FIMI-917868 format. One record per residue: residue in one letter; x negated, y negated, z of N, C-alpha, C in turn. Coordinates in steps of 0.2 Angstrom, whole numbers, plus 5000, padded with zeros to 4 digits. Each point is the difference from the previous one (the first is absolute). Layout:
N
AXYZXYZXYZ
...
//
This chain:
454
M475649784452500549954999500750035002
S500150064998500650045002500050015008
A499550015003500050015008500149935003
A499849954997500149935003500849994999
R500250014995500749994999500550045004
S499850065002500450055004499949975007
C499549965002500049985007500349935001
R500249974995500449945001500750005003
P500450054999500750005003499950015008
P499650045002500050015008499749935003
R499549974996499849935003500649955000
A500450014995500549954999500650015005
L500150075002500550015005499749985007
A499450015001499749985007500049925000
G499949974995500149925000500749985001
L500450044997500749985001500350015007
F499750065003500250015007499749955005
V499449984999499749955004500449934999
W500249994994500449934999500650015004
R500350064999500750015004499949995007
L499550035003499949995007499849935002
R499749964996499949935001500649965001
N500550024995500649965000500550025005
T500150065001500650025004499850045006
G499550044999499850055005499749975007
V499749954998499649975006500549975005
R500649974998500549985004500450055004
Q500150064996500450055003499650055005
I499350005000499650045004500149995007
P500049945003500250005007500750035002
C500549994996500650035002500050085000
R499650024995500050074999499650035006
F499549975002499650025006500450005006
V500549955001500450005006500550065000
H500350014994500550064999499650065001
L499450014998499750075001499850015008
Y499949945003499850005007500750035004
H500549974998500750025004500150074999
V499950024993500250074999499550055004
A499449985000499550045004500150005007
S500249955003500249995007500650045002
N500550004995500650045002499950074999
R499550034996499950074999499550025006
L499649965003499650025005500450035006
I499750055004500250035006499949965006
T500449975003499949965006499950045006
F499849975006499950045006500750035003
Q500549964999500750025003500350064995
Y499849994994500350054995499650075001
F499349995002499650065002500350035006
N500249975005500250035006500750034999
F500449974996500650034998499950074997
L499650004995499850074996499850055005
K499549975005499850055005500550035004
R500549965002500550035004500550044997
M500149994993500450044996499750074999
Y499350005000499650064999500150045006
V499949975006500050045006500750035002
T500549964998500750025002500250064995
Q499849994994500350054995499650054998
C499349994999499550054998499750045005
N499849965006499750045005500449995006
K500550045002500449995005499750025007
D499550035000499650025006499849945004
L499849944996499749945003500649955002
S500650024998500549955002500250015008
Q500349945003500250005007500750045000
R500050045005500750035002500249985007
A500749995000500349995007500050065004
K499949995006500050055005500750025002
P500250064999500850015002500150005007
K500549975002500250005007500250075003
S499850005006500150065004500750015002
H500350055000500750015001500250005008
S499550025004500150005007499849945003
I500449955000499949935003500350005007
A499549985005500250005007500349935001
S500650005004500349945001499649965005
P500149935000499649965005500250015007
F500750025001500250015007499650065003
H499950054996499750065002499249985002
E499749964996499349985002500049965006
L500549955001500149965006500150055006
Q500450054999500150045006499350045002
Q499750024995499350035001499549965003
L500049934998499649955004500249995007
D500650005001500349995007499850065004
Q500050064997499850065004499350005002
E499649984995499350005001499849955005
K500449945000499849955006500250025006
K500550055001500350025006499550055004
V499650044996499650055002499449965004
V499950025006499549975004499550065002
H499449994997499550055001499549985006
K499950055004499649985006499350054999
I499549965001499350045000499950035006
S499850065000499850045006499349985003
P499950005006499449985003499450054998
V499449984999499550044998499750045007
S499950064999499850045006499249995001
P499850005006499349995002499650054997
V499349994999499550044997499950075004
H500049995006499750055004500550065001
Q500649994998500650055000499850064996
S500250065002499950064996500550004994
W499850054995500550004995500750035002
S500050045004500750025002500449955003
E499649965005500449945003500249954995
M499649994995500149954995500650024995
S500050074999500650024996500650005003
S500050025007500650005004500349935000
S499549955002500249935001500349974993
N499750024995500249984993500750024999
E500150075001500750024999500549975004
F499849995006500549965005500149934998
G499549974997500049934998500549994994
E499950054995500450004994500750015002
I500250055004500750015002500349945003
K499649965005500249945003500149954996
S499549994995500149944995500650014995
A500150074998500650014996500649995004
A500150015006500649995004500149935001
E499449965001500149935001500249964993
T499750034994500249974994500850014999
E500250065001500750014999500449965004
D499849995007500449965004500049934998
S499449974997500049934998500449994994
V500050054995500450004994500749995002
I500250055005500850005002500149935003
T499649975004500249945004500049944995
V499550004995500049944996500650014995
G500150064998500650014995500749985004
A500050015006500649985004500149935001
E499449975001500049925001500249974993
S499750024995500149974993500850014999
K500350065001500750014999500449955004
E499849995006500449955005499949934997
D499449984998499949944998500449984993
R500150054996500449994994500750005001
Q500350035005500750005001500249945003
W500749984999500349945002500150015008
K499949945004500150015007500549955002
E500450025004500649955002499749965006
M500149934999499749965005500549995006
K499850025006500450005006499949935004
L500549975002500049945003500050025008
R499449975003500050015007500249935004
L500250015006500349945003499449965002
D499450025001499449965001499949954995
D500150024993499849964995500649954998
L500650015003500649974997499949925002
P499849985006499949925001499649974994
G499450034999499649974995500350004993
I500350054998500450014994500549944999
L500450005005500549945000499749935000
A499550005004499649934999499849984993
R499750054997499849994993500649994995
L500650045002500649994996500349935000
S499949975006500349935001499549954999
K499450014998499549954999499949965006
I499750035005500049975007499649935000
K499550004996499649934999500449954997
L500450014995500449954997500649985004
T500350055004500549995005499749955005
A499450025003499749955005499949934997
L499949994994499949934997500749975000
V500550044998500749975000500249985007
V499950045005500249985006499649945003
S499450004998499649945003500249934996
T500250014994500349934997500749995003
A500450055001500649985003499949975007
S499550035004499949975007499749934999
A499649984995499849934999500649964998
G500550024996500649964999500449995007
F500050055004500449995006499649955005
A499350015000499649955004500049934998
M500149994993500049934998500749975000
A500550035002500749975001500049955005
P500349954999500149945005500450015006
V500050065003500450025005499650035006
P500250005006499650045005499950074998
F499550035002499850074999500450055005
E500450054997500450055003499750064999
L499750045005499750064999500450064998
T500750005002500450064998500249994993
C500249944998500149994993499450024995
F499549985003499350014996499950074999
L500150045005499850074999500650044996
L500649985001500550034995499949984993
A499849944999499949984993499450034997
S499550015004499450034997500150084999
L500450035005500150074999500550014994
G500549964999500450014994499749994994
T499649955000499649984993499550064999
G499750035005499550054998500450074998
L500650015003500450064997500249994993
A500249944999500349984993499450014995
S499449985002499450004995499850084999
C500150045006499850074999500550034995
A500749995001500550024995499849994993
A499949934999499949984993499350034997
N499550015004499450034997500150084999
S500450035004500150074999500450014994
I500549964999500450014994499649984993
N499649955001499649994994499550064998
Q499750035005499650064999500450064997
F500650005002500550064998500149994992
F500149944998500149984993499450014996
E499449995002499449994996499650065001
V500250065002499650065000499750024993
P500450004995499750034994499549954997
F500049935002499549954997499450005005
D500250015006499449995005499550064999
S500250064997499650054999499549994995
N500149954996499549984994499549955002
M500149975006499549955002499650025006
N499349985000499550035005500249965006
R500349955000500149965007500650035004
T500550034996500650035003500150075000
K499550044997500150074999500050045006
N499749975006500050045006500649985005
R500549974997500649985004500350075002
P500450005006500350065003500550034995
L500449964996500550044996499650024994
V499549974997499650024994499750075002
R499750015006499650065002500550055002
G500649995001500550055003499950015007
Q499849955004499950015007500749995004
I500449974996500749995003500550014994
S500650025002500550014995500449944998
P500249994994500449944999500649995004
L500350065002500649995004499849975007
L499550025003499749985006499849925000
A499749984994499949934999500649965000
V500550024996500649965000500450005007
C499950055003500350005007499649955005
F499450004999499649965004500149924998
A500149994994500249934997500749985003
A500550055000500649985003500049995007
S499650045004500049995007499649945002
C499649974995499749945002500449944998
G500350004994500449954997500649985003
I500450055002500749995003499949975007
P499650035004499949975007499749935000
G499549994995499749944999500449944999
I500550014995500449954998500649995005
A500250055003500450005006499749965006
L499450015001499749965005499949934999
L499849984993500049934999500749974999
T500550034999500749974999500349995007
L500050065004500349995006499649985006
G499350015000499649985005499749934999
V499949984994499849934999500549954997
N500250004994500549974997500250024993
P500649994998500250034993499649984994
L499749935001499749984994499350034999
T499750025006499350044999500250074998
G500550035002500250064998500150004992
A500449954998500150004993499449994996
L499549965002499449994997499650064999
G500050045006499750075000500250054995
A500750005000500350054995499949974993
F500049944999499949974993499250024998
N499649995004499350024999499950074998
I500350055004500050074998500250014993
F500649974998500350014994499549974994
L499749945002499649974995499450044998
Y499750035006499450044999500150064996
T500550045002500150064998500450014993
C500549954999500450004994499849954995
C499649955001499849954995499350014999
Y499649995005499250004999499850074998
T500250055003499750074998500250024992
P500649994998500050024993499749944995
L500049945002499749954996499250014999
K499750045004499350015000499850044993
R500550034997499950044994500349964994
M500349955001500449964995499749944998
S499849955005499849944998499549975005
I499749954998499549975005500449955005
A500650004999500449965005500050035007
N499850065000500050045007499649965005
T499449974997499649965005500349955004
W500449964996500449945003500650035005
V500350064998500550035004499750025006
G499450035000499650035006499849945004
A499849944997499949955004500549975004
V500650004998500649995003500250045006
V499850074999500150055005499549985006
G499449984998499549995006500249935003
A500349964997500249935003500650005005
I500450064999500650005005499850015007
P499650055002499850015007499949945005
P499649954998499949945004500749965001
I500450004994500649975001500550045004
M499950065001500450045004499849995008
G499449995001499749985006500349935002
W500049954996500349945001500750005002
T500450044996500750005001500250045006
A499650055002500150045006499949955006
A499649955000499949955006500549955000
T500249974994500449944999500750024999
G500150054996500750024997500249964994
S499649964997500249964995499450004995
L500149994993499550004995499849924999
D499549985003499849934999499449994995
A499849944999499449994996499450035002
G499950005007499450035002499950084998
A500650035000500050074998499850014993
L500349954995499850004993499349994999
L499749955004499349995000499550065001
L500250035006499650065002500150064994
G500650004997500150054995499649984994
G499949934998499649984995499350015000
I499750005007499350015001499950074999
L500450055002499950074999500150024993
Y500549964996500150014993499449994996
S499749945001499449984996499450045002
W499950025007499450045002500050074996
Q500650034999500050064997499750014993
F500049944996499750014993499350005000
P499649965003499350025000499850065003
H500450025006499950065003500150064995
F500650014997500150064996499749994993
N499949954997499749994994499350025000
A499649985006499350025000500050085002
L500550035004500050075001500150044993
S500549984997500250034994499550004994
W499549945000499550004995499550065000
G499950025006499550055001500350074999
L500750005000500450074999500450004993
R499749964995500350004994500150074996
E499450045001500050074997500650045003
D500049995007500550045004500749984998
Y500149944999500749984999500250024993
S499549994995500250024993500150084999
R499650035004500150085000500750025003
G500249965005500650015003500649984996
G499949954995500549984996500449935003
Y499649975005500349945003499949944996
C500549954999499949944997499749945004
M499450005001499749945004499749954996
M499949945003499749954996499350014999
S499650035004499350024999499950044994
V500550044998500050054995500249974993
T500649975000500349984994499949934999
H499949955005499949934999499449985005
P499450024998499449985005499949935000
G500149964995499949935001500549975004
L500650025000500649975004499850025007
C499850065001499850025007499549965003
R499549984997499549955003500349935001
R500449984995500349935001500550005006
V500450055000500550005006499650005007
A499550045000499650005007499749935001
L499849974996499749935001500549955002
R500650004996500549965002500250005007
H500250065002500250015007499549995005
C499450014998499549985005500049925001
L500149964995500049935001500749985003
A500550044999500749995003500050005007
L499550055003499950005007499849945004
I499649964996499849935003500649955000
G500450004995500649965000500550025005
L500150075001500550025005499849985007
S499350015001499849985007500149925001
T500049964995500149935001500749995001
V500550044998500749995001500250015007
A499650045003500250025007500149945005
P499649965000500149945005500549954997
V500150004994500649964997500750035002
L500050065001500750035002500050015008
N499549975003500049995007499950075004
I499750054996499850065003499450005004
T499549974997499350005003499849925001
T499449995003499749945000499649994994
W499849934999499649994994499350035001
T499850035005499350035001500050074996
F500650024999500050074997499849994992
P500249964996499749994993499249995000
V499849965006499349995000499650065002
I500250045005499750065002500050054995
S500650014997500150064995499749984993
L499749944999499849984994499350044998
P499650015004499450044998500150074998
I500450045004500250074998500450004993
N500449954999500450004994499649984994
L499549955001499549994995499650064998
Y499850045005499650064999500350054996
I500750015002500350054996500249984993
S500149934999500049974994499450004995
Y499450005004499450014996499950074998
L500250055004499950074998500550014994
G500649975001500550014994499849974994
F499649945000499749974994499550054997
R499650035005499450044997500450074997
F500550025003500450064997500349984993
Y500249945000500349974993499450004995
R499449975002499549994995499650074998
D499850045005499650054999500450074998
A500650015004500450064999499650065000
D499750015005499650075001500250035007
R499750065001500250035006499749975006
S499549974999499749965006500449945003
S500249964995500449945002500750035002
S500350054997500650025003500050035007
R499450045001500050025007499949955005
K499649954998499949945005500649975002
L500449994994500749965001500450055005
F500050064998500550055004499850005008
F499450015001499750005007500149935004
C500049954996500149935003500749995002
S500550034996500750005001500250045006
L499650055002500250045006499949965006
W499549955001499949975006500349924999
H500149984994500349944999500749995003
L500450054999500749995002500050005008
P499750055004500149995007499749945003
M499449984997499749935002500549944999
L500350004994500449954998500649995005
L500350065001500650005005499849995007
L499450025002499749985007499949935001
V499749964994499949935001500749974999
M500550024997500649974999500450015007
F499950055004500350015006499749955005
T499349995000499749965005500249934998
C500149984994500249934999500849995000
K500450055002500749995000500249955005
K500549964998500349955005500450035005
S499949985006500350035006500849995000
V500450035004500749995000500249945004
L499649985004500149935004499949944995
E499550014996499949944996500649994995
K500250064997500650004996500749985003
E500050025006500649985004500049925001
D499549975001499949935001500249964994
K499850034994500149974994500750024997
G500350055003500750024997500050044994
D499450045000499950044994500250085001
L500250015006500250075002500750024997
P500150064997500650024998500650005005
V500650004998500650005004500050075004
G500149995007500050065005499350015003
S499549974998499450015003499849955006
H500449955001499949955005500050045007
E500550045001500150045006499450045002
M499750034995499450045001499449965002
A500049944997499449965002500149975007
M500649995002500149985007499850065005
E500250064998499850055004499250015001
I499749984995499250005000499849955005
R500349945000499849955005500150025007
L500650045001500150015007499550045003
P499949995007499550055003500250075001
//
């Protein structure tokens, strides 16, 4: 009985513990398990922590396994010295001596080998000396000497001989379209004076644009840029062309033509040239410069500024926009590199629109010619196909705006102008018809009477 009584308190305590677990412990067991899991996971050694301990052990305890930086050598050779050594190695030219034949004796072979070695050594020394001398000469600055044989070609490129020929041809067309009898002496004097004035203007233009032309691929080979001619000689050449040219137009032709020539030189050199780096208005100013030569031809023949002269100037004015805008479209990189403000660089949309507008303007100007009694009514009809064709190319350039369309428009403009002027000349009204209608200017009736006389 006593043993049973002594066992009752432990059983009672066990029952009390089970009852406590049933009431409170069951609900707290999940929370305690989660807490134990977090504690265990925080105390576990992760892979990153293990790598950190390993690095600490290697760097602090076992320093033999740690990485050490290799100290730099004090004797550092300069790169210029290495380049000089490479140049010297390249300069040395080795020559392989010929192999002696088999049937020669040992004495002959030894003597020939000694002679070959001496000869090859001498040749290598000579080659090293010559190559070194040539390299030194190439590296030194050379003074460019002007030869008299090259002077005409240099002056022709300085005066832009092709552009000058185009200016003279348009002035000749204006002289031929004038409603007066043709006079050969006046025609030659007007053509020569116009050509000299154009050479002077182009030379001054190149003199001012030397630092900018050197940045462009199209103009980097000009004489002043390459130093083939001195700036003083270029200015002297421009003065020797401009002064006699204006004097010839003023005294040999008439003062009006001389004044137009002097104004054109001023407009090209003092207005158009600086505007190329300031505003896109330079294109319109340059078009006015190109429109003056046919007016000069008209005034050289008639001595007056009539509506026909303005019509010819208008045709040249409108023709220059599709011509130059198509040319500048393919040279946008060059113009931007040179720092020029061109429509194709700063306003590409305006560049295409202006080219198309003036292509269509050529059709209207060709229609005005018979209205002003300069040509017959066949001229608008005959010139319509070529004007429509250049307008079609101008529309393609406006729509596509690529190098192919710009090149086609540019090359079309090269043959369009001479063909249009030729058709205009063939459809020109004769002097006799104008005299019968009373359309000749004052002072030209006596010239017409001289033509009628045998």
